[in-house]
The first five atom37 places (N, CA, C, CB, O) and aatype in JSON, in Angstrom:
{
  "aatype": [12, 2, 2, 15, 15, 0, 1, 19, 8, 13, 11, 10, 10, 10, 10, 19, 4, 9, 4, 13, 10, 15, 19, 0, 16, 18, 7, 5, 15, 2, 19, 11, 9, 19, 10, 11, 7, 2, 3, 9, 16, 9, 11, 6, 0, 10, 5, 6, 9, 6, 11, 5, 15, 11, 12, 15, 19, 0, 18, 2, 6, 15, 11, 10, 2, 7, 16, 11, 11, 19, 15, 10, 3, 9, 16, 7, 5, 16, 10, 6, 6, 0, 12, 7, 5, 19, 10, 0, 7, 16, 7, 18, 16, 18, 5, 9, 1, 2, 6, 18, 9, 12, 19, 19, 14, 6, 11, 11, 6, 5, 15, 14, 9, 7, 11, 2, 9, 14, 19, 1],
  "atom_mask": [
    [1, 1, 1, 1, 1],
    [1, 1, 1, 1, 1],
    [1, 1, 1, 1, 1],
    [1, 1, 1, 1, 1],
    [1, 1, 1, 1, 1],
    [1, 1, 1, 1, 1],
    [1, 1, 1, 1, 1],
    [1, 1, 1, 1, 1],
    [1, 1, 1, 1, 1],
    [1, 1, 1, 1, 1],
    [1, 1, 1, 1, 1],
    [1, 1, 1, 1, 1],
    [1, 1, 1, 1, 1],
    [1, 1, 1, 1, 1],
    [1, 1, 1, 1, 1],
    [1, 1, 1, 1, 1],
    [1, 1, 1, 1, 1],
    [1, 1, 1, 1, 1],
    [1, 1, 1, 1, 1],
    [1, 1, 1, 1, 1],
    [1, 1, 1, 1, 1],
    [1, 1, 1, 1, 1],
    [1, 1, 1, 1, 1],
    [1, 1, 1, 1, 1],
    [1, 1, 1, 1, 1],
    [1, 1, 1, 1, 1],
    [1, 1, 1, 0, 1],
    [1, 1, 1, 1, 1],
    [1, 1, 1, 1, 1],
    [1, 1, 1, 1, 1],
    [1, 1, 1, 1, 1],
    [1, 1, 1, 1, 1],
    [1, 1, 1, 1, 1],
    [1, 1, 1, 1, 1],
    [1, 1, 1, 1, 1],
    [1, 1, 1, 1, 1],
    [1, 1, 1, 0, 1],
    [1, 1, 1, 1, 1],
    [1, 1, 1, 1, 1],
    [1, 1, 1, 1, 1],
    [1, 1, 1, 1, 1],
    [1, 1, 1, 1, 1],
    [1, 1, 1, 1, 1],
    [1, 1, 1, 1, 1],
    [1, 1, 1, 1, 1],
    [1, 1, 1, 1, 1],
    [1, 1, 1, 1, 1],
    [1, 1, 1, 1, 1],
    [1, 1, 1, 1, 1],
    [1, 1, 1, 1, 1],
    [1, 1, 1, 1, 1],
    [1, 1, 1, 1, 1],
    [1, 1, 1, 1, 1],
    [1, 1, 1, 1, 1],
    [1, 1, 1, 1, 1],
    [1, 1, 1, 1, 1],
    [1, 1, 1, 1, 1],
    [1, 1, 1, 1, 1],
    [1, 1, 1, 1, 1],
    [1, 1, 1, 1, 1],
    [1, 1, 1, 1, 1],
    [1, 1, 1, 1, 1],
    [1, 1, 1, 1, 1],
    [1, 1, 1, 1, 1],
    [1, 1, 1, 1, 1],
    [1, 1, 1, 0, 1],
    [1, 1, 1, 1, 1],
    [1, 1, 1, 1, 1],
    [1, 1, 1, 1, 1],
    [1, 1, 1, 1, 1],
    [1, 1, 1, 1, 1],
    [1, 1, 1, 1, 1],
    [1, 1, 1, 1, 1],
    [1, 1, 1, 1, 1],
    [1, 1, 1, 1, 1],
    [1, 1, 1, 0, 1],
    [1, 1, 1, 1, 1],
    [1, 1, 1, 1, 1],
    [1, 1, 1, 1, 1],
    [1, 1, 1, 1, 1],
    [1, 1, 1, 1, 1],
    [1, 1, 1, 1, 1],
    [1, 1, 1, 1, 1],
    [1, 1, 1, 0, 1],
    [1, 1, 1, 1, 1],
    [1, 1, 1, 1, 1],
    [1, 1, 1, 1, 1],
    [1, 1, 1, 1, 1],
    [1, 1, 1, 0, 1],
    [1, 1, 1, 1, 1],
    [1, 1, 1, 0, 1],
    [1, 1, 1, 1, 1],
    [1, 1, 1, 1, 1],
    [1, 1, 1, 1, 1],
    [1, 1, 1, 1, 1],
    [1, 1, 1, 1, 1],
    [1, 1, 1, 1, 1],
    [1, 1, 1, 1, 1],
    [1, 1, 1, 1, 1],
    [1, 1, 1, 1, 1],
    [1, 1, 1, 1, 1],
    [1, 1, 1, 1, 1],
    [1, 1, 1, 1, 1],
    [1, 1, 1, 1, 1],
    [1, 1, 1, 1, 1],
    [1, 1, 1, 1, 1],
    [1, 1, 1, 1, 1],
    [1, 1, 1, 1, 1],
    [1, 1, 1, 1, 1],
    [1, 1, 1, 1, 1],
    [1, 1, 1, 1, 1],
    [1, 1, 1, 1, 1],
    [1, 1, 1, 1, 1],
    [1, 1, 1, 0, 1],
    [1, 1, 1, 1, 1],
    [1, 1, 1, 1, 1],
    [1, 1, 1, 1, 1],
    [1, 1, 1, 1, 1],
    [1, 1, 1, 1, 1],
    [1, 1, 1, 1, 1]
  ],
  "atom_positions": [
    [[-65.43, 126.83, -218.86], [-64.77, 125.53, -219.22], [-63.62, 126.6, -219.11], [-65.15, 124.5, -220.77], [-63.5, 127.53, -219.91]],
    [[-62.72, 126.34, -217.94], [-61.3, 127.2, -217.97], [-60.65, 126.03, -218.78], [-60.42, 127.65, -216.26], [-61.03, 124.88, -218.99]],
    [[-59.04, 127.03, -219.34], [-58.62, 126.48, -220.03], [-57.46, 125.26, -219.86], [-58.45, 127.34, -220.59], [-56.94, 124.56, -220.73]],
    [[-57.22, 125.28, -218.08], [-56.61, 124.12, -218.08], [-57.67, 122.63, -218.43], [-55.92, 124.14, -216.66], [-57.18, 121.66, -219.0]],
    [[-58.85, 122.67, -218.08], [-59.93, 122.02, -218.56], [-60.3, 121.35, -219.43], [-60.48, 122.47, -218.63], [-60.75, 120.23, -219.67]],
    [[-59.76, 123.11, -220.32], [-59.6, 122.32, -221.58], [-58.86, 121.62, -222.72], [-59.92, 122.68, -221.95], [-59.16, 121.2, -223.83]],
    [[-57.3, 121.71, -221.66], [-56.13, 121.09, -221.77], [-56.15, 119.63, -221.86], [-55.4, 121.46, -220.79], [-55.61, 118.84, -222.64]],
    [[-57.24, 119.43, -220.43], [-57.16, 118.21, -219.6], [-58.22, 116.89, -221.43], [-58.47, 118.66, -217.31], [-58.07, 115.81, -222.0]],
    [[-58.86, 117.73, -221.44], [-60.16, 117.45, -222.37], [-59.55, 116.71, -223.8], [-61.07, 119.11, -222.78], [-59.73, 115.6, -224.31]],
    [[-58.62, 118.09, -224.22], [-57.5, 117.62, -225.3], [-56.93, 116.41, -225.17], [-56.38, 118.46, -225.36], [-57.01, 115.41, -225.89]],
    [[-56.3, 116.63, -224.1], [-55.49, 115.3, -223.55], [-56.2, 113.78, -224.24], [-55.68, 115.27, -221.6], [-56.06, 112.95, -225.14]],
    [[-56.93, 114.09, -223.21], [-57.47, 112.96, -223.19], [-58.26, 112.8, -225.02], [-58.57, 112.99, -221.71], [-57.48, 112.01, -225.54]],
    [[-58.87, 113.01, -225.65], [-59.12, 112.93, -226.71], [-58.51, 112.39, -227.51], [-59.29, 113.67, -226.99], [-58.85, 111.5, -228.29]],
    [[-57.03, 113.19, -227.28], [-55.75, 112.39, -228.47], [-55.2, 111.31, -228.07], [-54.38, 113.21, -228.81], [-54.57, 110.66, -228.91]],
    [[-55.27, 110.89, -226.84], [-55.25, 109.83, -226.49], [-56.11, 108.8, -226.7], [-55.12, 109.97, -225.64], [-55.68, 107.66, -226.51]],
    [[-57.37, 108.99, -227.09], [-58.5, 107.8, -227.29], [-57.82, 107.58, -228.08], [-60.03, 107.83, -227.6], [-57.25, 106.49, -228.1]],
    [[-57.56, 108.77, -229.28], [-57.74, 108.47, -230.85], [-56.34, 107.8, -231.34], [-58.07, 109.99, -231.79], [-56.14, 107.0, -232.25]],
    [[-55.35, 108.49, -230.32], [-53.9, 107.03, -230.74], [-54.49, 105.9, -230.14], [-51.97, 107.18, -229.84], [-54.77, 105.17, -231.09]],
    [[-54.87, 105.29, -229.02], [-55.6, 104.0, -229.07], [-56.25, 103.3, -230.37], [-56.63, 104.18, -228.22], [-55.84, 102.23, -230.83]],
    [[-57.38, 104.11, -230.91], [-58.38, 103.53, -231.6], [-57.38, 103.68, -233.19], [-60.07, 104.44, -231.39], [-57.95, 103.1, -234.12]],
    [[-56.32, 104.21, -233.5], [-55.32, 103.83, -234.15], [-54.44, 102.98, -234.07], [-54.88, 104.46, -234.25], [-53.67, 102.93, -235.03]],
    [[-54.28, 102.22, -233.19], [-53.17, 100.8, -232.65], [-53.95, 99.9, -232.95], [-52.65, 100.54, -230.95], [-53.4, 99.09, -233.7]],
    [[-54.95, 99.66, -232.71], [-55.74, 98.92, -232.67], [-56.02, 98.46, -233.97], [-56.61, 99.34, -232.02], [-55.87, 97.41, -234.6]],
    [[-56.56, 99.79, -234.21], [-56.84, 99.25, -236.45], [-55.22, 98.73, -236.7], [-57.28, 101.39, -238.19], [-55.13, 97.5, -236.63]],
    [[-54.35, 99.2, -236.88], [-53.27, 99.08, -236.82], [-52.99, 97.44, -236.46], [-52.84, 100.12, -235.95], [-52.32, 96.63, -237.1]],
    [[-53.69, 97.26, -235.3], [-52.66, 96.06, -235.09], [-53.82, 94.46, -235.53], [-51.96, 96.12, -232.96], [-53.37, 93.34, -235.77]],
    [[-55.11, 94.79, -235.52], [-56.04, 94.16, -236.32], [-55.53, 93.92, -237.73], [0.0, 0.0, 0.0], [-55.81, 92.85, -238.27]],
    [[-54.74, 94.92, -238.45], [-54.27, 94.51, -240.05], [-53.23, 93.25, -239.89], [-53.35, 95.97, -240.96], [-53.3, 92.14, -240.42]],
    [[-52.23, 93.77, -238.97], [-51.48, 92.94, -239.24], [-51.38, 91.54, -238.23], [-50.39, 93.69, -239.37], [-50.32, 90.99, -237.92]],
    [[-52.85, 91.08, -237.79], [-53.12, 90.67, -236.68], [-54.06, 89.08, -237.64], [-54.03, 92.05, -235.56], [-54.3, 87.92, -237.29]],
    [[-54.4, 90.11, -239.25], [-54.73, 88.58, -240.53], [-53.87, 87.75, -240.31], [-54.58, 88.77, -242.29], [-52.72, 87.96, -239.93]],
    [[-54.33, 86.83, -240.54], [-53.85, 85.17, -241.16], [-54.25, 84.87, -242.35], [-54.4, 83.91, -240.39], [-55.47, 84.98, -242.47]],
    [[-53.44, 84.38, -243.74], [-54.36, 84.45, -244.55], [-53.72, 82.85, -245.19], [-54.45, 86.0, -245.5], [-52.53, 82.57, -245.0]],
    [[-54.61, 81.92, -245.93], [-54.32, 81.1, -246.1], [-54.91, 80.9, -247.6], [-54.53, 80.42, -245.07], [-56.14, 80.95, -247.72]],
    [[-54.12, 80.68, -248.74], [-54.0, 80.26, -249.7], [-53.09, 79.35, -250.41], [-54.09, 80.97, -250.01], [-51.9, 79.06, -250.35]],
    [[-54.45, 78.91, -251.33], [-53.39, 77.31, -251.64], [-54.02, 77.09, -253.03], [-53.71, 75.54, -250.34], [-55.13, 77.53, -253.36]],
    [[-53.36, 76.52, -253.65], [-53.74, 75.86, -254.87], [-53.03, 76.64, -256.17], [0.0, 0.0, 0.0], [-52.85, 77.86, -256.17]],
    [[-52.74, 76.02, -256.97], [-52.16, 75.85, -258.58], [-53.14, 76.03, -259.54], [-51.55, 74.42, -258.95], [-54.22, 75.45, -259.64]],
    [[-52.49, 77.17, -260.46], [-53.2, 78.08, -261.58], [-54.65, 78.59, -261.06], [-53.42, 77.15, -263.05], [-55.86, 78.57, -261.31]],
    [[-53.4, 79.18, -259.91], [-54.65, 80.67, -259.85], [-54.31, 82.13, -260.26], [-55.13, 81.03, -258.23], [-53.24, 82.74, -260.25]],
    [[-55.59, 82.49, -260.63], [-54.65, 83.7, -261.25], [-54.45, 84.98, -260.2], [-55.44, 84.34, -262.72], [-54.87, 84.84, -259.05]],
    [[-53.95, 85.92, -260.49], [-53.67, 87.25, -259.74], [-55.12, 87.87, -258.68], [-53.28, 88.48, -261.11], [-55.37, 88.21, -257.53]],
    [[-55.76, 87.69, -260.03], [-57.33, 88.4, -259.86], [-57.89, 87.68, -258.49], [-58.56, 88.0, -261.39], [-58.24, 88.23, -257.45]],
    [[-57.85, 86.26, -258.84], [-58.44, 85.35, -257.98], [-57.86, 85.55, -256.8], [-58.37, 84.03, -258.38], [-58.44, 86.19, -255.92]],
    [[-56.81, 85.11, -256.65], [-55.95, 85.4, -255.13], [-56.24, 86.46, -254.51], [-54.46, 85.57, -255.18], [-56.58, 86.31, -253.34]],
    [[-56.21, 88.09, -255.17], [-56.54, 89.42, -254.87], [-58.07, 89.02, -253.74], [-56.84, 90.44, -256.57], [-58.18, 89.36, -252.56]],
    [[-59.2, 88.1, -254.68], [-60.51, 88.32, -254.28], [-60.8, 87.72, -253.18], [-61.38, 88.01, -255.14], [-61.84, 87.87, -252.54]],
    [[-59.39, 86.6, -252.77], [-59.35, 85.54, -251.82], [-58.79, 86.54, -250.79], [-58.44, 84.12, -252.21], [-59.6, 86.62, -249.86]],
    [[-57.9, 87.19, -250.63], [-57.22, 87.9, -249.51], [-58.03, 88.76, -249.12], [-56.0, 88.51, -249.75], [-58.23, 88.84, -247.91]],
    [[-58.84, 89.77, -250.17], [-60.02, 90.79, -249.95], [-60.86, 90.01, -248.92], [-60.94, 91.19, -251.42], [-60.98, 90.33, -247.74]],
    [[-61.43, 88.92, -249.53], [-62.69, 88.01, -248.53], [-62.18, 87.89, -246.83], [-62.85, 85.99, -249.24], [-62.73, 88.18, -245.77]],
    [[-60.62, 87.23, -247.24], [-59.99, 86.63, -245.66], [-59.79, 87.78, -244.51], [-58.29, 85.91, -245.88], [-59.77, 87.71, -243.28]],
    [[-59.61, 89.14, -245.67], [-58.85, 89.52, -244.5], [-59.98, 91.2, -244.19], [-56.74, 89.72, -244.99], [-59.76, 92.19, -243.5]],
    [[-61.37, 90.73, -245.25], [-62.05, 92.24, -244.99], [-62.06, 92.78, -244.82], [-62.51, 92.73, -244.73], [-62.69, 93.27, -243.88]],
    [[-60.92, 93.58, -246.0], [-60.09, 95.05, -246.4], [-60.29, 94.71, -247.79], [-58.24, 95.35, -245.89], [-60.04, 93.56, -248.15]],
    [[-60.81, 95.79, -248.83], [-60.79, 96.36, -249.96], [-59.38, 96.06, -251.02], [-60.99, 97.76, -249.56], [-58.4, 96.74, -250.71]],
    [[-59.25, 95.44, -251.83], [-58.22, 95.62, -252.46], [-58.52, 96.22, -253.94], [-57.54, 94.38, -252.41], [-59.44, 95.83, -254.66]],
    [[-57.47, 97.34, -254.28], [-58.01, 97.88, -255.65], [-56.59, 98.01, -255.98], [-59.08, 99.35, -255.77], [-55.59, 98.27, -255.32]],
    [[-56.92, 97.63, -257.78], [-56.08, 97.79, -258.7], [-56.8, 98.61, -259.68], [-55.57, 96.57, -259.17], [-57.84, 99.26, -259.68]],
    [[-55.6, 98.26, -260.71], [-56.0, 98.83, -262.31], [-56.24, 97.28, -262.86], [-54.47, 99.91, -263.35], [-55.3, 96.48, -262.89]],
    [[-56.97, 97.08, -263.1], [-57.15, 95.55, -263.81], [-56.73, 95.82, -265.62], [-59.21, 94.9, -263.6], [-56.5, 94.91, -266.42]],
    [[-56.72, 96.97, -265.85], [-56.08, 96.98, -267.3], [-54.38, 96.99, -267.12], [-56.66, 98.49, -268.22], [-53.68, 96.7, -268.09]],
    [[-54.0, 97.21, -266.32], [-52.22, 97.24, -265.61], [-52.1, 95.87, -265.47], [-51.84, 98.08, -263.87], [-51.87, 95.06, -266.36]],
    [[-52.21, 95.74, -264.7], [-51.95, 94.45, -263.72], [-52.58, 93.47, -264.52], [-52.62, 94.5, -262.1], [-53.65, 93.44, -265.14]],
    [[-51.37, 92.46, -264.3], [-52.21, 90.95, -265.53], [-52.87, 90.06, -264.67], [-50.93, 89.69, -266.54], [-52.51, 89.11, -263.98]],
    [[-53.92, 90.6, -264.9], [-54.92, 89.79, -263.73], [-55.24, 88.44, -264.06], [0.0, 0.0, 0.0], [-55.67, 87.77, -263.13]],
    [[-55.16, 87.97, -265.01], [-55.03, 86.57, -265.47], [-53.8, 85.33, -265.45], [-55.27, 86.79, -266.66], [-53.85, 84.13, -265.73]],
    [[-52.68, 86.21, -264.96], [-51.43, 85.54, -264.94], [-51.65, 84.43, -263.78], [-50.15, 86.61, -264.67], [-52.32, 84.75, -262.79]],
    [[-51.13, 83.15, -263.87], [-51.51, 82.25, -263.04], [-50.27, 82.11, -262.11], [-51.96, 81.01, -263.76], [-49.17, 82.18, -262.64]],
    [[-50.35, 81.94, -260.9], [-49.67, 81.75, -260.22], [-50.25, 80.26, -259.22], [-49.45, 83.07, -259.72], [-51.39, 79.86, -258.99]],
    [[-49.06, 79.78, -258.84], [-49.19, 78.35, -257.51], [-48.85, 78.35, -256.65], [-48.73, 77.21, -257.51], [-47.7, 77.99, -256.39]],
    [[-50.07, 78.92, -255.39], [-49.26, 79.31, -253.97], [-49.86, 78.05, -252.99], [-49.75, 81.17, -253.23], [-50.79, 77.25, -252.95]],
    [[-48.45, 78.52, -252.11], [-49.15, 77.74, -250.63], [-48.99, 78.6, -249.52], [-48.4, 76.25, -250.12], [-47.89, 78.72, -248.98]],
    [[-50.31, 79.39, -249.01], [-50.22, 80.66, -248.42], [-50.68, 80.03, -246.95], [-51.24, 81.97, -249.19], [-51.9, 79.99, -246.77]],
    [[-49.9, 79.56, -245.96], [-50.6, 78.68, -244.6], [-50.6, 79.62, -243.63], [-49.74, 77.28, -243.97], [-49.6, 79.58, -242.92]],
    [[-51.7, 80.8, -243.24], [-51.42, 81.3, -242.27], [-50.69, 82.53, -241.97], [0.0, 0.0, 0.0], [-50.72, 83.28, -240.99]],
    [[-50.04, 82.56, -243.05], [-49.71, 84.15, -242.72], [-49.98, 85.51, -242.93], [-48.9, 84.33, -242.93], [-50.99, 85.98, -243.46]],
    [[-49.02, 86.11, -242.5], [-49.74, 87.94, -242.36], [-50.21, 88.22, -243.51], [-48.64, 89.36, -242.05], [-49.96, 87.33, -244.33]],
    [[-50.7, 88.96, -243.86], [-51.52, 89.54, -244.7], [-50.25, 90.37, -245.33], [-52.86, 90.35, -244.02], [-50.12, 89.85, -246.44]],
    [[-49.29, 91.33, -245.21], [-48.37, 91.57, -245.83], [-47.52, 90.22, -246.54], [-47.72, 92.36, -244.94], [-47.19, 90.55, -247.68]],
    [[-47.19, 89.19, -246.31], [-46.38, 87.78, -246.59], [-47.42, 87.49, -247.58], [-46.12, 86.48, -245.22], [-47.1, 87.02, -248.66]],
    [[-48.53, 87.72, -247.32], [-49.54, 87.11, -248.69], [-49.5, 87.76, -249.68], [-51.0, 87.02, -248.57], [-49.53, 87.29, -250.81]],
    [[-49.42, 88.97, -249.39], [-49.19, 89.98, -250.41], [-47.94, 90.31, -251.25], [-49.44, 90.99, -249.85], [-47.62, 90.59, -252.41]],
    [[-47.51, 90.15, -250.21], [-45.46, 89.88, -251.25], [-45.72, 88.72, -251.71], [0.0, 0.0, 0.0], [-46.31, 88.95, -252.77]],
    [[-45.63, 87.35, -251.54], [-45.61, 86.38, -252.52], [-47.07, 86.13, -253.58], [-45.26, 85.1, -251.68], [-47.16, 85.02, -254.09]],
    [[-48.26, 87.21, -253.91], [-48.94, 86.96, -255.01], [-48.42, 88.0, -255.81], [-50.4, 86.91, -254.87], [-48.38, 87.78, -257.02]],
    [[-48.01, 89.06, -255.41], [-47.05, 90.25, -256.23], [-45.87, 89.79, -256.8], [-46.53, 91.41, -255.31], [-45.54, 90.19, -257.91]],
    [[-45.18, 88.97, -256.16], [-43.98, 88.68, -256.36], [-44.0, 88.58, -258.43], [-43.62, 87.11, -255.28], [-44.75, 88.0, -259.22]],
    [[-42.72, 89.51, -258.61], [-42.7, 89.11, -260.56], [-43.64, 89.94, -261.17], [0.0, 0.0, 0.0], [-43.64, 89.99, -262.4]],
    [[-44.74, 90.86, -260.31], [-45.31, 91.25, -261.37], [-45.24, 92.59, -261.56], [-46.45, 90.86, -261.41], [-46.06, 93.2, -262.24]],
    [[-44.2, 93.17, -260.94], [-43.65, 94.75, -260.85], [-44.49, 95.24, -259.88], [0.0, 0.0, 0.0], [-44.12, 96.38, -259.61]],
    [[-45.47, 94.92, -259.21], [-46.47, 95.66, -258.31], [-45.82, 95.64, -256.66], [-48.12, 94.8, -258.42], [-44.78, 95.18, -256.17]],
    [[-46.36, 95.99, -256.4], [-46.17, 95.49, -255.09], [-47.3, 96.98, -253.8], [-43.94, 95.41, -254.87], [-47.67, 97.95, -254.46]],
    [[-47.5, 97.0, -253.05], [-48.78, 96.99, -252.13], [-48.76, 98.04, -251.04], [-48.94, 95.59, -251.42], [-48.15, 97.88, -249.98]],
    [[-49.56, 99.28, -251.36], [-50.02, 100.02, -249.92], [-51.3, 99.63, -249.21], [-50.23, 101.54, -250.16], [-52.35, 99.44, -249.83]],
    [[-51.18, 99.5, -247.73], [-52.6, 99.62, -246.94], [-52.58, 101.15, -246.2], [-52.76, 98.25, -245.63], [-51.62, 101.72, -245.67]],
    [[-53.68, 101.51, -246.31], [-54.36, 102.55, -246.25], [-55.47, 102.51, -245.72], [-54.47, 102.99, -247.2], [-56.53, 102.49, -246.34]],
    [[-55.31, 102.48, -244.0], [-56.86, 102.25, -242.96], [-57.69, 101.1, -243.85], [-58.12, 104.05, -242.83], [-57.06, 100.04, -243.81]],
    [[-58.55, 101.02, -244.4], [-59.01, 99.35, -244.94], [-59.05, 99.29, -246.61], [-60.86, 98.88, -244.33], [-59.94, 98.87, -247.35]],
    [[-58.09, 99.7, -246.84], [-58.02, 99.51, -248.47], [-56.28, 99.22, -248.56], [-58.66, 101.22, -249.53], [-55.24, 99.83, -248.28]],
    [[-56.74, 97.65, -249.22], [-54.97, 97.24, -249.84], [-54.93, 97.93, -250.95], [-54.51, 95.5, -250.3], [-55.93, 97.68, -251.62]],
    [[-53.92, 99.02, -251.68], [-53.48, 99.35, -253.01], [-52.35, 99.04, -253.43], [-53.53, 100.47, -253.25], [-51.26, 99.42, -253.01]],
    [[-52.67, 98.12, -254.56], [-51.93, 97.6, -255.5], [-51.18, 98.7, -256.57], [-52.86, 96.66, -256.15], [-51.87, 99.29, -257.41]],
    [[-50.14, 98.85, -256.5], [-49.32, 100.07, -257.31], [-47.65, 99.7, -257.73], [-49.28, 101.55, -256.19], [-46.77, 99.04, -257.18]],
    [[-47.74, 100.48, -258.96], [-46.25, 99.6, -259.43], [-45.44, 100.17, -258.61], [-45.56, 99.73, -261.06], [-45.51, 101.12, -257.82]],
    [[-44.09, 98.89, -259.17], [-43.11, 99.34, -257.86], [-42.12, 100.56, -258.57], [-41.97, 97.78, -257.16], [-41.6, 100.73, -259.67]],
    [[-42.18, 101.3, -257.27], [-40.51, 101.98, -257.86], [-39.78, 101.82, -258.73], [-39.55, 101.87, -257.29], [-40.03, 100.62, -258.82]],
    [[-39.09, 101.97, -259.46], [-37.72, 101.34, -260.5], [-36.48, 102.98, -260.11], [-38.48, 101.16, -263.09], [-36.62, 104.2, -260.27]],
    [[-35.31, 102.06, -259.55], [-34.58, 103.08, -259.74], [-33.95, 103.88, -260.98], [-33.86, 102.78, -259.13], [-33.24, 103.22, -261.74]],
    [[-34.11, 104.99, -261.18], [-33.69, 105.89, -261.97], [-31.57, 105.66, -262.06], [-34.45, 107.49, -261.21], [-30.78, 106.11, -261.23]],
    [[-31.23, 104.86, -263.29], [-29.9, 104.8, -263.32], [-29.4, 106.27, -264.0], [-29.46, 103.44, -264.14], [-30.09, 107.12, -264.57]],
    [[-28.01, 106.25, -263.73], [-27.66, 107.87, -264.19], [-27.19, 107.8, -265.61], [-26.37, 108.67, -263.22], [-26.51, 108.65, -266.18]],
    [[-27.55, 106.87, -266.02], [-27.65, 106.33, -267.77], [-28.46, 107.22, -268.47], [-28.4, 104.75, -268.08], [-29.63, 107.39, -268.12]],
    [[-27.75, 108.06, -269.82], [-29.73, 108.1, -269.97], [-29.86, 109.8, -269.7], [0.0, 0.0, 0.0], [-30.33, 110.55, -270.55]],
    [[-29.45, 110.19, -268.6], [-29.67, 111.64, -267.86], [-28.85, 112.56, -268.48], [-29.32, 111.68, -266.3], [-27.74, 112.27, -268.94]],
    [[-29.3, 113.54, -268.5], [-28.73, 114.91, -269.42], [-28.04, 115.21, -267.69], [-30.33, 116.48, -270.43], [-28.74, 115.33, -266.68]],
    [[-26.47, 115.29, -267.74], [-25.7, 115.85, -266.38], [-24.36, 116.84, -266.63], [-25.12, 114.46, -265.48], [-23.15, 116.69, -266.78]],
    [[-25.27, 117.88, -266.58], [-24.08, 119.08, -266.94], [-22.78, 119.13, -266.81], [-24.2, 120.1, -266.33], [-22.18, 119.39, -265.77]],
    [[-22.18, 118.81, -268.17], [-20.62, 119.02, -268.18], [-20.27, 120.33, -268.3], [-19.92, 118.32, -269.25], [-20.75, 121.19, -269.03]],
    [[-19.22, 120.39, -267.38], [-18.41, 122.05, -267.23], [-16.93, 122.02, -267.91], [-18.08, 122.56, -265.32], [-16.23, 123.03, -267.91]]
  ]
}
């Protein structure tokens, strides 16, 4: 195989990989979640999202208060919107990586109060 033929094959392989990645991303954002009920625990809500999205949800059960009860009326919302509603007010957010939804603590902005600021 000559050098120019190898370049063409490499470009073709790169194009195929990009297409697969865009299809996977489109599939995640295309999922519509339906979740309605009063007094649903966060753990139950995350389990239902896991079923409907066909993605694994990972979280630290000892840190996230999974027994906190919420009332939800999620009808045909995107995965992102549903996760935002379930985690609202918990101090947690989420990240989507491949086929995993990871529940992680929200990053708090540090205020300058209490920091050691050198004085000249």
